[in-house]
C-alpha positions, 0 to 999 in steps of 0.5 A, a space after each residue: 299387638 299390645 293394648 291395655 284392657 280397662 273397664 269400669 272407671 266409674 269416674 264421679 263415684 263416691 265410696 259411701 260419702 267420700 268423693 273419690 276424685 283424688 283417688 281416681 286422678 292418681 290411678 288414671 295418672 299411673 295408667 298414663 305413666 305406664 302408657 308412656 313407658 310401655 307404648 301400647 298400640 291401643 287403650 281399650 275401655 270396656 264401658 262404665 266410664 262414668 258412674 252416672 248417666 248425667 256425670 258432674 262437670 268435675 267427673 267430665 273434667 277428670 276423664 277429659 284430662 285422661 284422654 288429653 294426656 293419652 292423646 299427647 302420646 298418640 295412642 288410640 283409645 277405643 271406648 264403649 258405653 256401659 250400663 252406667 253411661 249415657 250413650 248419647 252423651 258419650 258420643 258427643 263430638 265423636 267425629 272430631 275425636 275419631 280424627 284424633 284416634 279416640 273412638 267413643 261408641 255409645 250406641 249399638 246398631 239401631 237399624 238394618 243399615 248399621 253394623 258394630 263399629 270396627 276399628 282395624 290395626 295392623 302389625 307384623 302378624 297381619 290385621 287386628 280388628 276391634 269390634 266395639 259393642 256398647 252395653 245393650 238391652 234387647 229393646 235397643 236393637 229392635 230396629 236392626 230386626 225389623 221392629 222385633 225385639 230379641 227374646 233375651 239379652 243373650 239372643 240380642 248379642 248373638 243376633 248382632 254378632 251373627 250379622 258380622 263377617 269375621 275374617 279368618 286371617 285377622 285376629 278379632 277382638 270384641 269389646 263388650 259390656 254385658 254380664 257374660 256367664 260360663 257353664 252352670 258350674 263356673 259362674 262369675 264372681 260378683 260383688 256388692 257394688 254390681 247390680 244384676 237382674 233377678 233370675 239371670 235374665 241379663 245373662 249372655 252365654 260366653 259361647 256366643 263370643 267364642 269365635 273371637 281371638 280375645 274378648 275384652 269385657 267390662 261390667 264385673 269389678 273382679 278380674 277373671 276369665 269366663 270359661 276360656 282364658 281369652 274371654 276376660 273381665 279386667 276388673 276395676 282399677 280401684 276398689 269400689 266397695 268393702 266387698 272388694 277388699 280382698 281383690 288384687 287390682 291391676 292394669 291388664 296388658 294384652 299382647 296378641 301374636 300370630 293368629 291361633 295363639 293364646 293372648 299373653 296377659 300381664 297384670 301391671 301393679 297399681 298403687 292407689 292413694 288409699 286401700 279399702 280394708 276391714 278391721 275387726 276387734 274391740 275398740 281398744 284393740 283397734 286404737 292400739 293397732 293404729 299405734 298413734 299414726 293416722 291410717 289414711 285407708 278407707 276402713 269398715 270397722 266391726 266392733 266386738 265389745 260386749 258392752 257399748 264402748 264410749 263414743 266409738 266413731 269420734 275416737 276411731 276417726 282420730 286415727 281412721 279419718 276415712 271411716 266407712 261404717 261401724 258394725 257391732 258383732 257380739 254375743 247379743 247381735 249373734 243371738 238376734 241373728 240366730 233367732 231371725 235365721 231360725 224364724 226364716 227356716 221355720 217359715 214355708 214359702 206360703 208364710 213368707 209370701 203372706 209376710 211379704 204381701 202384708 209388708 207391701 200392702 199393709 193388710 193381710 190376704 183375704 180368704 179368696 187370695 189365700 186359696 189362690 196362692 195355696 193352689 199356686 204353691 201346690 202346683 209348684 210343688 207338683 212341678 218340682 216333683 215331676 
């Protein structure tokens, strides 16, 4: 059983103020080309198909064309919604699409009578069962548990999976879109284009899915395993932020053989229309490095000139037409940053809170409020020592 593991297409996304439609069309066409060449048994998309819950008509057209091209190859598509998708919109015309081997699952089970959608396949080693679990919050599945909301994301996912009966003979694959974490020493690598809840309340521990033979995850943009090799984020096909500059993007192909064996993973190289890069140096040096040729990549520029250069944006745009941003880094900005960091080091928790309160409310704490907060911070210190 061979399948492509994709996620986080983010169709309709903009990089700063640049429309990525052309970039996304090119990279999706390359996926179709690989599918035509390698003939996988299925294509899995682990959420965040669109970048917005209400995608533009242009974005819907891009995804429609992608599905149409895959359907011509008679390759089943198994897709779930992510936190950026609208679950109900994604399920539109679901029955018709299923008749054409396109499974778009937007919502997790909503009642005691509903179960995680399972799509079975069969190969020379026996049965392969795909369980399609869309992005969820604890409140989404309260109907499954008689109106009781699970106490955490981790508990919600665990309780849903515990209801399922996994075959001991079949190879079972889970497709999910959550923030899975391993041990405290092995936290996943994240980037600026991803958002998470403060305090890790949306975390799901990877041991919740260890019974599966492969776990196809979406949500994180960098390709990586979580704990075990069989629990994987495939990463995005394109770089969607400057912080992803050093990430090597590719198309992940997974092959499952006999039950109990590790999945065989192959990363197929991709050729994006434009790369995302960081450039650093003086204005004259960067202009010289362009060598008189237009550089089509998306670039973030950090200028190190000690004196303010003449019209940097206009001059850089001649050779770097997809300029994302210009930052300044010199002795003056470093001194400012060091001074700011020193202020932060000197301020204690209570002083920081006072500053935050004043910034938020436009007034300082009164004496009563100060007394309450001082008591709270003192109690917190005592808890840390105990």
